[in-house]
Backbone atoms as SQL, in Angstrom:
CREATE TABLE atoms (id INTEGER PRIMARY KEY, chain TEXT, resi INTEGER, resn TEXT, atom TEXT, x REAL, y REAL, z REAL);
INSERT INTO atoms VALUES
  (1, 'A', 1, 'UNK', 'N', 53.610, 117.122, 83.698),
  (2, 'A', 1, 'UNK', 'CA', 54.564, 116.483, 84.581),
  (3, 'A', 1, 'UNK', 'C', 53.983, 115.174, 85.085),
  (4, 'A', 2, 'UNK', 'N', 54.069, 114.187, 84.295),
  (5, 'A', 2, 'UNK', 'CA', 53.689, 112.843, 84.702),
  (6, 'A', 2, 'UNK', 'C', 52.256, 112.746, 85.197),
  (7, 'A', 3, 'UNK', 'N', 51.349, 113.474, 84.573),
  (8, 'A', 3, 'UNK', 'CA', 49.943, 113.416, 84.945),
  (9, 'A', 3, 'UNK', 'C', 49.516, 114.410, 86.007),
  (10, 'A', 4, 'UNK', 'N', 50.392, 115.321, 86.385),
  (11, 'A', 4, 'UNK', 'CA', 50.065, 116.311, 87.410),
  (12, 'A', 4, 'UNK', 'C', 49.945, 117.725, 86.843),
  (13, 'A', 5, 'UNK', 'N', 49.954, 117.838, 85.512),
  (14, 'A', 5, 'UNK', 'CA', 49.999, 119.145, 84.857),
  (15, 'A', 5, 'UNK', 'C', 48.814, 120.042, 85.180),
  (16, 'A', 6, 'UNK', 'N', 47.669, 119.462, 85.474),
  (17, 'A', 6, 'UNK', 'CA', 46.486, 120.267, 85.755),
  (18, 'A', 6, 'UNK', 'C', 46.560, 120.951, 87.120),
  (19, 'A', 7, 'UNK', 'N', 47.344, 120.398, 88.013),
  (20, 'A', 7, 'UNK', 'CA', 47.380, 120.925, 89.378),
  (21, 'A', 7, 'UNK', 'C', 48.709, 121.590, 89.759),
  (22, 'A', 8, 'UNK', 'N', 49.805, 121.142, 89.144),
  (23, 'A', 8, 'UNK', 'CA', 51.133, 121.630, 89.527),
  (24, 'A', 8, 'UNK', 'C', 51.914, 122.163, 88.333),
  (25, 'A', 9, 'UNK', 'N', 52.868, 123.038, 88.625),
  (26, 'A', 9, 'UNK', 'CA', 53.843, 123.477, 87.622),
  (27, 'A', 9, 'UNK', 'C', 55.241, 123.184, 88.166),
  (28, 'A', 10, 'UNK', 'N', 56.142, 122.855, 87.267),
  (29, 'A', 10, 'UNK', 'CA', 57.516, 122.532, 87.634),
  (30, 'A', 10, 'UNK', 'C', 58.317, 123.821, 87.756),
  (31, 'A', 11, 'UNK', 'N', 59.036, 123.960, 88.859),
  (32, 'A', 11, 'UNK', 'CA', 59.894, 125.113, 89.087),
  (33, 'A', 11, 'UNK', 'C', 61.350, 124.806, 88.764),
  (34, 'A', 12, 'UNK', 'N', 61.753, 123.555, 89.034),
  (35, 'A', 12, 'UNK', 'CA', 63.151, 123.180, 88.819),
  (36, 'A', 12, 'UNK', 'C', 63.257, 121.671, 88.647),
  (37, 'A', 13, 'UNK', 'N', 64.143, 121.253, 87.771),
  (38, 'A', 13, 'UNK', 'CA', 64.480, 119.837, 87.609),
  (39, 'A', 13, 'UNK', 'C', 65.994, 119.745, 87.721),
  (40, 'A', 14, 'UNK', 'N', 66.455, 118.845, 88.589),
  (41, 'A', 14, 'UNK', 'CA', 67.895, 118.712, 88.810),
  (42, 'A', 14, 'UNK', 'C', 68.260, 117.236, 88.930),
  (43, 'A', 15, 'UNK', 'N', 69.290, 116.829, 88.248),
  (44, 'A', 15, 'UNK', 'CA', 69.759, 115.446, 88.341),
  (45, 'A', 15, 'UNK', 'C', 70.560, 115.285, 89.628),
  (46, 'A', 16, 'UNK', 'N', 70.165, 114.301, 90.427),
  (47, 'A', 16, 'UNK', 'CA', 70.842, 114.014, 91.685),
  (48, 'A', 16, 'UNK', 'C', 71.977, 113.030, 91.446),
  (49, 'A', 17, 'UNK', 'N', 71.668, 111.967, 90.702),
  (50, 'A', 17, 'UNK', 'CA', 72.672, 110.988, 90.298),
  (51, 'A', 17, 'UNK', 'C', 72.190, 110.327, 89.014),
  (52, 'A', 18, 'UNK', 'N', 72.849, 109.266, 88.603),
  (53, 'A', 18, 'UNK', 'CA', 72.545, 108.616, 87.330),
  (54, 'A', 18, 'UNK', 'C', 71.086, 108.152, 87.247),
  (55, 'A', 19, 'UNK', 'N', 70.519, 107.725, 88.356),
  (56, 'A', 19, 'UNK', 'CA', 69.173, 107.140, 88.341),
  (57, 'A', 19, 'UNK', 'C', 68.114, 107.988, 89.055),
  (58, 'A', 20, 'UNK', 'N', 68.480, 109.191, 89.508),
  (59, 'A', 20, 'UNK', 'CA', 67.552, 109.982, 90.319),
  (60, 'A', 20, 'UNK', 'C', 67.456, 111.425, 89.818),
  (61, 'A', 21, 'UNK', 'N', 66.222, 111.915, 89.766),
  (62, 'A', 21, 'UNK', 'CA', 65.955, 113.288, 89.376),
  (63, 'A', 21, 'UNK', 'C', 65.144, 113.959, 90.486),
  (64, 'A', 22, 'UNK', 'N', 65.541, 115.179, 90.860),
  (65, 'A', 22, 'UNK', 'CA', 64.786, 115.954, 91.846),
  (66, 'A', 22, 'UNK', 'C', 63.940, 116.975, 91.091),
  (67, 'A', 23, 'UNK', 'N', 62.648, 116.984, 91.402),
  (68, 'A', 23, 'UNK', 'CA', 61.712, 117.906, 90.769),
  (69, 'A', 23, 'UNK', 'C', 61.089, 118.768, 91.859),
  (70, 'A', 24, 'UNK', 'N', 61.234, 120.078, 91.714),
  (71, 'A', 24, 'UNK', 'CA', 60.591, 121.013, 92.634),
  (72, 'A', 24, 'UNK', 'C', 59.373, 121.582, 91.911),
  (73, 'A', 25, 'UNK', 'N', 58.228, 121.560, 92.584),
  (74, 'A', 25, 'UNK', 'CA', 56.976, 121.984, 91.951),
  (75, 'A', 25, 'UNK', 'C', 56.154, 122.804, 92.930),
  (76, 'A', 26, 'UNK', 'N', 55.153, 123.504, 92.380),
  (77, 'A', 26, 'UNK', 'CA', 54.196, 124.226, 93.206),
  (78, 'A', 26, 'UNK', 'C', 52.839, 124.132, 92.534),
  (79, 'A', 27, 'UNK', 'N', 51.802, 124.377, 93.305),
  (80, 'A', 27, 'UNK', 'CA', 50.459, 124.355, 92.741),
  (81, 'A', 27, 'UNK', 'C', 50.257, 125.554, 91.838),
  (82, 'A', 28, 'UNK', 'N', 49.491, 125.347, 90.795),
  (83, 'A', 28, 'UNK', 'CA', 49.175, 126.428, 89.873),
  (84, 'A', 28, 'UNK', 'C', 48.263, 127.443, 90.555),
  (85, 'A', 29, 'UNK', 'N', 47.267, 126.947, 91.274),
  (86, 'A', 29, 'UNK', 'CA', 46.318, 127.841, 91.964),
  (87, 'A', 29, 'UNK', 'C', 47.051, 128.643, 93.030),
  (88, 'A', 30, 'UNK', 'N', 46.918, 129.953, 92.968),
  (89, 'A', 30, 'UNK', 'CA', 47.562, 130.819, 93.948),
  (90, 'A', 30, 'UNK', 'C', 46.682, 131.118, 95.143),
  (91, 'A', 31, 'UNK', 'N', 45.446, 130.621, 95.095),
  (92, 'A', 31, 'UNK', 'CA', 44.497, 130.857, 96.175),
  (93, 'A', 31, 'UNK', 'C', 43.943, 129.529, 96.678),
  (94, 'A', 32, 'UNK', 'N', 43.315, 129.598, 97.829),
  (95, 'A', 32, 'UNK', 'CA', 42.657, 128.414, 98.367),
  (96, 'A', 32, 'UNK', 'C', 41.643, 128.799, 99.420),
  (97, 'A', 33, 'UNK', 'N', 40.646, 127.921, 99.649),
  (98, 'A', 33, 'UNK', 'CA', 39.635, 128.203, 100.677),
  (99, 'A', 33, 'UNK', 'C', 40.124, 127.777, 102.060),
  (100, 'A', 34, 'UNK', 'N', 39.808, 128.575, 103.037),
  (101, 'A', 34, 'UNK', 'CA', 40.114, 128.202, 104.418),
  (102, 'A', 34, 'UNK', 'C', 39.314, 126.941, 104.735),
  (103, 'A', 35, 'UNK', 'N', 39.951, 125.904, 105.279),
  (104, 'A', 35, 'UNK', 'CA', 39.219, 124.670, 105.578),
  (105, 'A', 35, 'UNK', 'C', 38.184, 124.821, 106.690),
  (106, 'A', 36, 'UNK', 'N', 38.266, 125.893, 107.462),
  (107, 'A', 36, 'UNK', 'CA', 37.322, 126.088, 108.563),
  (108, 'A', 36, 'UNK', 'C', 36.122, 126.958, 108.154),
  (109, 'A', 37, 'UNK', 'N', 36.401, 128.107, 107.540),
  (110, 'A', 37, 'UNK', 'CA', 35.301, 129.037, 107.226),
  (111, 'A', 37, 'UNK', 'C', 34.975, 129.106, 105.735),
  (112, 'A', 38, 'UNK', 'N', 35.869, 128.624, 104.871),
  (113, 'A', 38, 'UNK', 'CA', 35.601, 128.605, 103.442),
  (114, 'A', 38, 'UNK', 'C', 35.964, 129.861, 102.679),
  (115, 'A', 39, 'UNK', 'N', 36.441, 130.891, 103.366),
  (116, 'A', 39, 'UNK', 'CA', 36.812, 132.138, 102.698),
  (117, 'A', 39, 'UNK', 'C', 38.052, 131.889, 101.837),
  (118, 'A', 40, 'UNK', 'N', 38.002, 132.360, 100.586),
  (119, 'A', 40, 'UNK', 'CA', 39.117, 132.167, 99.650),
  (120, 'A', 40, 'UNK', 'C', 40.144, 133.269, 99.867),
  (121, 'A', 41, 'UNK', 'N', 41.403, 132.873, 99.908),
  (122, 'A', 41, 'UNK', 'CA', 42.479, 133.839, 100.110),
  (123, 'A', 41, 'UNK', 'C', 43.688, 133.467, 99.257),
  (124, 'A', 42, 'UNK', 'N', 44.479, 134.467, 98.942),
  (125, 'A', 42, 'UNK', 'CA', 45.730, 134.267, 98.226),
  (126, 'A', 42, 'UNK', 'C', 46.890, 134.887, 98.983),
  (127, 'A', 43, 'UNK', 'N', 46.622, 135.344, 100.216),
  (128, 'A', 43, 'UNK', 'CA', 47.655, 135.972, 101.036),
  (129, 'A', 43, 'UNK', 'C', 48.609, 134.903, 101.571),
  (130, 'A', 44, 'UNK', 'N', 49.858, 134.960, 101.132),
  (131, 'A', 44, 'UNK', 'CA', 50.845, 133.933, 101.496),
  (132, 'A', 44, 'UNK', 'C', 51.585, 134.337, 102.767),
  (133, 'A', 45, 'UNK', 'N', 51.597, 133.430, 103.733),
  (134, 'A', 45, 'UNK', 'CA', 52.320, 133.641, 104.983),
  (135, 'A', 45, 'UNK', 'C', 53.711, 133.036, 104.902),
  (136, 'A', 46, 'UNK', 'N', 53.794, 131.859, 104.263),
  (137, 'A', 46, 'UNK', 'CA', 55.041, 131.100, 104.248),
  (138, 'A', 46, 'UNK', 'C', 55.021, 130.162, 103.047),
  (139, 'A', 47, 'UNK', 'N', 56.165, 129.596, 102.701),
  (140, 'A', 47, 'UNK', 'CA', 56.256, 128.631, 101.599),
  (141, 'A', 47, 'UNK', 'C', 57.119, 127.439, 102.031),
  (142, 'A', 48, 'UNK', 'N', 56.578, 126.572, 102.892),
  (143, 'A', 48, 'UNK', 'CA', 57.354, 125.394, 103.297),
  (144, 'A', 48, 'UNK', 'C', 57.524, 124.429, 102.123),
  (145, 'A', 49, 'UNK', 'N', 58.630, 123.721, 102.113),
  (146, 'A', 49, 'UNK', 'CA', 58.891, 122.730, 101.069),
  (147, 'A', 49, 'UNK', 'C', 58.674, 121.345, 101.662),
  (148, 'A', 50, 'UNK', 'N', 57.784, 120.582, 101.031),
  (149, 'A', 50, 'UNK', 'CA', 57.449, 119.242, 101.491),
  (150, 'A', 50, 'UNK', 'C', 58.131, 118.210, 100.585),
  (151, 'A', 51, 'UNK', 'N', 58.655, 117.163, 101.172),
  (152, 'A', 51, 'UNK', 'CA', 59.190, 116.045, 100.393),
  (153, 'A', 51, 'UNK', 'C', 58.084, 115.041, 100.182),
  (154, 'A', 52, 'UNK', 'N', 57.937, 114.580, 98.940),
  (155, 'A', 52, 'UNK', 'CA', 56.897, 113.611, 98.608),
  (156, 'A', 52, 'UNK', 'C', 57.501, 112.375, 97.964),
  (157, 'A', 53, 'UNK', 'N', 56.917, 111.231, 98.258),
  (158, 'A', 53, 'UNK', 'CA', 57.310, 109.982, 97.603),
  (159, 'A', 53, 'UNK', 'C', 56.357, 109.752, 96.440),
  (160, 'A', 54, 'UNK', 'N', 56.911, 109.281, 95.313),
  (161, 'A', 54, 'UNK', 'CA', 56.107, 109.072, 94.117),
  (162, 'A', 54, 'UNK', 'C', 56.641, 107.879, 93.341),
  (163, 'A', 55, 'UNK', 'N', 55.886, 107.497, 92.323),
  (164, 'A', 55, 'UNK', 'CA', 56.288, 106.421, 91.428),
  (165, 'A', 55, 'UNK', 'C', 57.498, 106.853, 90.604),
  (166, 'A', 56, 'UNK', 'N', 58.318, 105.903, 90.158),
  (167, 'A', 56, 'UNK', 'CA', 59.393, 106.251, 89.222),
  (168, 'A', 56, 'UNK', 'C', 58.790, 106.715, 87.895),
  (169, 'A', 57, 'UNK', 'N', 59.563, 107.483, 87.139),
  (170, 'A', 57, 'UNK', 'CA', 59.120, 107.966, 85.829),
  (171, 'A', 57, 'UNK', 'C', 60.244, 107.760, 84.821),
  (172, 'A', 58, 'UNK', 'N', 59.915, 107.105, 83.720),
  (173, 'A', 58, 'UNK', 'CA', 60.877, 106.841, 82.651),
  (174, 'A', 58, 'UNK', 'C', 62.140, 106.157, 83.177),
  (175, 'A', 59, 'UNK', 'N', 61.964, 105.241, 84.105),
  (176, 'A', 59, 'UNK', 'CA', 63.096, 104.500, 84.652),
  (177, 'A', 59, 'UNK', 'C', 63.931, 105.279, 85.648),
  (178, 'A', 60, 'UNK', 'N', 63.478, 106.464, 86.023),
  (179, 'A', 60, 'UNK', 'CA', 64.209, 107.312, 86.971),
  (180, 'A', 60, 'UNK', 'C', 63.461, 107.394, 88.293),
  (181, 'A', 61, 'UNK', 'N', 64.190, 107.351, 89.385),
  (182, 'A', 61, 'UNK', 'CA', 63.589, 107.613, 90.689),
  (183, 'A', 61, 'UNK', 'C', 63.339, 109.112, 90.791),
  (184, 'A', 62, 'UNK', 'N', 62.231, 109.488, 91.392),
  (185, 'A', 62, 'UNK', 'CA', 61.898, 110.900, 91.563),
  (186, 'A', 62, 'UNK', 'C', 62.003, 111.302, 93.020),
  (187, 'A', 63, 'UNK', 'N', 62.622, 112.429, 93.230),
  (188, 'A', 63, 'UNK', 'CA', 62.573, 113.082, 94.531),
  (189, 'A', 63, 'UNK', 'C', 61.717, 114.318, 94.308),
  (190, 'A', 64, 'UNK', 'N', 60.482, 114.266, 94.756),
  (191, 'A', 64, 'UNK', 'CA', 59.572, 115.395, 94.562),
  (192, 'A', 64, 'UNK', 'C', 59.649, 116.347, 95.742),
  (193, 'A', 65, 'UNK', 'N', 59.709, 117.613, 95.433),
  (194, 'A', 65, 'UNK', 'CA', 59.662, 118.676, 96.433),
  (195, 'A', 65, 'UNK', 'C', 58.487, 119.575, 96.072),
  (196, 'A', 66, 'UNK', 'N', 57.547, 119.714, 96.994),
  (197, 'A', 66, 'UNK', 'CA', 56.362, 120.536, 96.764),
  (198, 'A', 66, 'UNK', 'C', 56.519, 121.813, 97.562),
  (199, 'A', 67, 'UNK', 'N', 56.689, 122.919, 96.878),
  (200, 'A', 67, 'UNK', 'CA', 56.766, 124.222, 97.530),
  (201, 'A', 67, 'UNK', 'C', 55.335, 124.690, 97.777),
  (202, 'A', 68, 'UNK', 'N', 54.868, 124.368, 98.969),
  (203, 'A', 68, 'UNK', 'CA', 53.483, 124.615, 99.353),
  (204, 'A', 68, 'UNK', 'C', 53.292, 126.062, 99.772),
  (205, 'A', 69, 'UNK', 'N', 52.099, 126.534, 99.652),
  (206, 'A', 69, 'UNK', 'CA', 51.785, 127.867, 100.162),
  (207, 'A', 69, 'UNK', 'C', 51.025, 127.736, 101.485),
  (208, 'A', 70, 'UNK', 'N', 51.524, 128.424, 102.503),
  (209, 'A', 70, 'UNK', 'CA', 50.764, 128.549, 103.749),
  (210, 'A', 70, 'UNK', 'C', 50.041, 129.884, 103.621),
  (211, 'A', 71, 'UNK', 'N', 48.721, 129.825, 103.606),
  (212, 'A', 71, 'UNK', 'CA', 47.907, 131.005, 103.359),
  (213, 'A', 71, 'UNK', 'C', 47.333, 131.564, 104.653),
  (214, 'A', 72, 'UNK', 'N', 47.046, 132.854, 104.645),
  (215, 'A', 72, 'UNK', 'CA', 46.469, 133.541, 105.800),
  (216, 'A', 72, 'UNK', 'C', 44.973, 133.690, 105.570),
  (217, 'A', 73, 'UNK', 'N', 44.171, 133.237, 106.532),
  (218, 'A', 73, 'UNK', 'CA', 42.724, 133.425, 106.450),
  (219, 'A', 73, 'UNK', 'C', 42.424, 134.882, 106.788),
  (220, 'A', 74, 'UNK', 'N', 41.713, 135.548, 105.873),
  (221, 'A', 74, 'UNK', 'CA', 41.407, 136.972, 106.035),
  (222, 'A', 74, 'UNK', 'C', 40.082, 137.226, 106.763),
  (223, 'A', 75, 'UNK', 'N', 39.374, 136.151, 107.112),
  (224, 'A', 75, 'UNK', 'CA', 38.102, 136.302, 107.831),
  (225, 'A', 75, 'UNK', 'C', 38.419, 136.601, 109.299),
  (226, 'A', 76, 'UNK', 'N', 38.061, 137.786, 109.744),
  (227, 'A', 76, 'UNK', 'CA', 38.387, 138.245, 111.097),
  (228, 'A', 76, 'UNK', 'C', 37.811, 137.326, 112.171),
  (229, 'A', 77, 'UNK', 'N', 36.598, 136.828, 111.969),
  (230, 'A', 77, 'UNK', 'CA', 35.959, 136.008, 112.995),
  (231, 'A', 77, 'UNK', 'C', 36.395, 134.536, 112.954),
  (232, 'A', 78, 'UNK', 'N', 37.215, 134.149, 111.987),
  (233, 'A', 78, 'UNK', 'CA', 37.666, 132.747, 111.878),
  (234, 'A', 78, 'UNK', 'C', 38.825, 132.491, 112.845),
  (235, 'A', 79, 'UNK', 'N', 38.716, 131.456, 113.679),
  (236, 'A', 79, 'UNK', 'CA', 39.803, 131.157, 114.618),
  (237, 'A', 79, 'UNK', 'C', 41.043, 130.557, 113.939),
  (238, 'A', 80, 'UNK', 'N', 40.871, 130.091, 112.720),
  (239, 'A', 80, 'UNK', 'CA', 41.999, 129.510, 111.971),
  (240, 'A', 80, 'UNK', 'C', 42.739, 130.657, 111.295),
  (241, 'A', 81, 'UNK', 'N', 43.907, 130.951, 111.732),
  (242, 'A', 81, 'UNK', 'CA', 44.642, 132.107, 111.212),
  (243, 'A', 81, 'UNK', 'C', 45.410, 131.784, 109.929),
  (244, 'A', 82, 'UNK', 'N', 45.895, 130.544, 109.797),
  (245, 'A', 82, 'UNK', 'CA', 46.620, 130.162, 108.583),
  (246, 'A', 82, 'UNK', 'C', 46.388, 128.685, 108.294),
  (247, 'A', 83, 'UNK', 'N', 46.663, 128.303, 107.036),
  (248, 'A', 83, 'UNK', 'CA', 46.483, 126.918, 106.602),
  (249, 'A', 83, 'UNK', 'C', 47.309, 126.708, 105.341),
  (250, 'A', 84, 'UNK', 'N', 47.620, 125.462, 105.038),
  (251, 'A', 84, 'UNK', 'CA', 48.345, 125.164, 103.810),
  (252, 'A', 84, 'UNK', 'C', 47.367, 124.732, 102.732),
  (253, 'A', 85, 'UNK', 'N', 47.743, 124.973, 101.482),
  (254, 'A', 85, 'UNK', 'CA', 46.900, 124.590, 100.363),
  (255, 'A', 85, 'UNK', 'C', 46.712, 123.085, 100.334),
  (256, 'A', 86, 'UNK', 'N', 45.548, 122.664, 99.869),
  (257, 'A', 86, 'UNK', 'CA', 45.250, 121.251, 99.707),
  (258, 'A', 86, 'UNK', 'C', 45.421, 120.884, 98.233),
  (259, 'A', 87, 'UNK', 'N', 45.735, 119.615, 97.977),
  (260, 'A', 87, 'UNK', 'CA', 45.895, 119.133, 96.602),
  (261, 'A', 87, 'UNK', 'C', 45.222, 117.774, 96.470),
  (262, 'A', 88, 'UNK', 'N', 44.625, 117.527, 95.328),
  (263, 'A', 88, 'UNK', 'CA', 43.984, 116.239, 95.073),
  (264, 'A', 88, 'UNK', 'C', 45.016, 115.115, 94.987),
  (265, 'A', 89, 'UNK', 'N', 46.232, 115.439, 94.581),
  (266, 'A', 89, 'UNK', 'CA', 47.268, 114.429, 94.369),
  (267, 'A', 89, 'UNK', 'C', 47.927, 113.951, 95.657),
  (268, 'A', 90, 'UNK', 'N', 47.702, 114.679, 96.764),
  (269, 'A', 90, 'UNK', 'CA', 48.325, 114.345, 98.055),
  (270, 'A', 90, 'UNK', 'C', 47.299, 114.571, 99.156),
  (271, 'A', 91, 'UNK', 'N', 47.157, 113.603, 100.049),
  (272, 'A', 91, 'UNK', 'CA', 46.231, 113.768, 101.171),
  (273, 'A', 91, 'UNK', 'C', 46.736, 114.841, 102.130),
  (274, 'A', 92, 'UNK', 'N', 45.830, 115.474, 102.866),
  (275, 'A', 92, 'UNK', 'CA', 46.271, 116.460, 103.861),
  (276, 'A', 92, 'UNK', 'C', 47.278, 115.839, 104.832),
  (277, 'A', 93, 'UNK', 'N', 48.345, 116.546, 105.061),
  (278, 'A', 93, 'UNK', 'CA', 49.467, 116.115, 105.916),
  (279, 'A', 93, 'UNK', 'C', 50.189, 114.891, 105.351),
  (280, 'A', 94, 'UNK', 'N', 49.882, 114.521, 104.124),
  (281, 'A', 94, 'UNK', 'CA', 50.483, 113.343, 103.509),
  (282, 'A', 94, 'UNK', 'C', 51.866, 113.603, 102.951),
  (283, 'A', 95, 'UNK', 'N', 52.618, 112.545, 102.804),
  (284, 'A', 95, 'UNK', 'CA', 53.967, 112.610, 102.235),
  (285, 'A', 95, 'UNK', 'C', 54.109, 111.666, 101.043),
  (286, 'A', 96, 'UNK', 'N', 52.986, 111.049, 100.648),
  (287, 'A', 96, 'UNK', 'CA', 52.995, 110.071, 99.561),
  (288, 'A', 96, 'UNK', 'C', 51.947, 110.491, 98.527),
  (289, 'A', 97, 'UNK', 'N', 52.338, 110.518, 97.263),
  (290, 'A', 97, 'UNK', 'CA', 51.397, 110.850, 96.191),
  (291, 'A', 97, 'UNK', 'C', 50.308, 109.786, 96.143),
  (292, 'A', 98, 'UNK', 'N', 49.092, 110.182, 95.831),
  (293, 'A', 98, 'UNK', 'CA', 47.960, 109.253, 95.794),
  (294, 'A', 98, 'UNK', 'C', 48.191, 108.096, 94.819),
  (295, 'A', 99, 'UNK', 'N', 48.802, 108.355, 93.680),
  (296, 'A', 99, 'UNK', 'CA', 49.020, 107.275, 92.705),
  (297, 'A', 99, 'UNK', 'C', 49.981, 106.217, 93.252),
  (298, 'A', 100, 'UNK', 'N', 50.954, 106.591, 94.078),
  (299, 'A', 100, 'UNK', 'CA', 51.831, 105.614, 94.711),
  (300, 'A', 100, 'UNK', 'C', 51.061, 104.845, 95.777),
  (301, 'A', 101, 'UNK', 'N', 50.209, 105.527, 96.541),
  (302, 'A', 101, 'UNK', 'CA', 49.371, 104.855, 97.549),
  (303, 'A', 101, 'UNK', 'C', 48.494, 103.794, 96.897),
  (304, 'A', 102, 'UNK', 'N', 47.900, 104.161, 95.748),
  (305, 'A', 102, 'UNK', 'CA', 47.037, 103.222, 95.032),
  (306, 'A', 102, 'UNK', 'C', 47.813, 102.005, 94.553),
  (307, 'A', 103, 'UNK', 'N', 48.990, 102.224, 93.995),
  (308, 'A', 103, 'UNK', 'CA', 49.802, 101.113, 93.513),
  (309, 'A', 103, 'UNK', 'C', 50.225, 100.196, 94.669),
  (310, 'A', 104, 'UNK', 'N', 50.571, 100.768, 95.801),
  (311, 'A', 104, 'UNK', 'CA', 50.938, 99.957, 96.961),
  (312, 'A', 104, 'UNK', 'C', 49.751, 99.161, 97.467),
  (313, 'A', 105, 'UNK', 'N', 48.562, 99.764, 97.462),
  (314, 'A', 105, 'UNK', 'CA', 47.356, 99.078, 97.924),
  (315, 'A', 105, 'UNK', 'C', 47.032, 97.883, 97.002),
  (316, 'A', 106, 'UNK', 'N', 47.187, 98.064, 95.702),
  (317, 'A', 106, 'UNK', 'CA', 46.943, 96.971, 94.770),
  (318, 'A', 106, 'UNK', 'C', 47.984, 95.861, 94.924),
  (319, 'A', 107, 'UNK', 'N', 49.221, 96.232, 95.268),
  (320, 'A', 107, 'UNK', 'CA', 50.280, 95.236, 95.418),
  (321, 'A', 107, 'UNK', 'C', 50.052, 94.324, 96.616),
  (322, 'A', 108, 'UNK', 'N', 49.430, 94.855, 97.678),
  (323, 'A', 108, 'UNK', 'CA', 49.221, 94.028, 98.866),
  (324, 'A', 108, 'UNK', 'C', 47.835, 93.402, 98.919),
  (325, 'A', 109, 'UNK', 'N', 46.967, 93.779, 97.980),
  (326, 'A', 109, 'UNK', 'CA', 45.593, 93.241, 97.988),
  (327, 'A', 109, 'UNK', 'C', 45.533, 91.839, 97.414);
C-alpha cells in the first residue's frame, strides 16, 4: 500500500468521489510494548479510528483511516493502564504521515 506494506494492512478501499479514495488500514503487529514499562501486550481495550493526511497516490487524493489498537498494559505495578500502538509512519499523537511531513519540509526549505 504505497510503501506502507511492511507496517500496515488494508481493511477497506472505498471511492469517495472521482478524485478521492478512502483507505481504512490497521497495523499488522497485533502487539506492542507499553511505552512506560516495556511489557509487550496484545490485549485490546479499544479500536479508535484516526484520520491521517498523506500524499496523493496515482493522481488520487487519499483519505486514510487508521484503525488503531488501544492496548491494555498487563504489568500490575505499571501506572499506565492503556496506550495506543506506535507506528514508524506516524509520529505519536500525529495526524500527518511522515512522508507528507518530509515533503512539506523540503517545500519550505
